[in-house]
C-alpha positions in Angstrom: 274.3 -1.9 -168.6 277.4 -0.2 -170.1 280.9 -1.0 -169.1 281.2 2.4 -167.3 278.1 1.7 -165.3 279.4 -1.8 -164.4 282.6 -0.3 -163.2 280.8 2.3 -161.1 278.6 -0.3 -159.6 281.7 -2.4 -158.7 283.4 0.6 -157.2 280.3 1.5 -155.1 280.0 -2.1 -153.8 283.7 -2.2 -153.0 283.5 1.1 -151.1 280.6 -0.1 -149.1 282.5 -3.3 -148.2 285.5 -1.3 -147.2 283.5 1.1 -145.0 281.8 -1.9 -143.3 285.1 -3.6 -142.5 286.5 -0.3 -141.2 283.5 0.4 -138.9 283.6 -3.1 -137.5 287.4 -2.8 -136.9 286.9 0.5 -135.1 284.1 -0.9 -133.0 286.2 -3.9 -132.0 289.0 -1.6 -130.8 286.5 0.2 -128.6 285.2 -3.1 -127.1 287.1 -2.9 -123.8 285.9 0.6 -123.1 282.3 -0.2 -124.0 282.3 -3.3 -121.8 283.6 -1.3 -118.9 281.3 1.8 -119.5 278.1 -0.3 -119.8 279.1 -3.0 -117.3 278.3 -5.8 -119.7 280.2 -8.9 -120.8 282.1 -9.3 -124.0 279.5 -11.9 -125.1 276.6 -9.6 -124.6 278.4 -6.8 -126.5 279.2 -9.2 -129.4 275.6 -10.4 -129.6 274.4 -6.9 -129.8 276.9 -6.0 -132.4 275.9 -9.0 -134.5 272.2 -8.1 -134.2 272.8 -4.5 -135.2 274.8 -5.4 -138.3 272.2 -8.1 -139.2 269.3 -5.7 -139.0 271.3 -3.1 -140.8 272.2 -5.5 -143.6 268.6 -6.7 -143.9 267.2 -3.2 -143.8 269.3 -1.6 -146.4 267.7 -3.2 -149.5 264.3 -2.8 -147.9 264.6 0.9 -147.3 266.4 1.4 -150.6 263.4 0.0 -152.4 261.1 2.3 -150.4 263.2 5.2 -151.3 263.1 4.2 -155.0 259.3 4.1 -154.8 258.8 7.4 -152.9 261.7 9.3 -154.4 264.0 11.8 -152.7 262.3 14.7 -150.8 263.7 17.9 -149.6 263.7 18.5 -145.8 263.1 22.2 -146.3 
């Protein structure tokens, strides 16, 4: 792997981490409204949030591998 490829990889990973932190922060700001709208407790909302991000994190490499094997397809 060349130095340029290594730097691009580091940039992509850093961008993904930043996006993850931002989405989590935005969701936590919306917690009071979500709790009130769905009539649930903070604990229930937090457990659902943890489960979502866990499945999302576990699924990304899995679906990435499937996409590598099947290749990109046009929706048209």
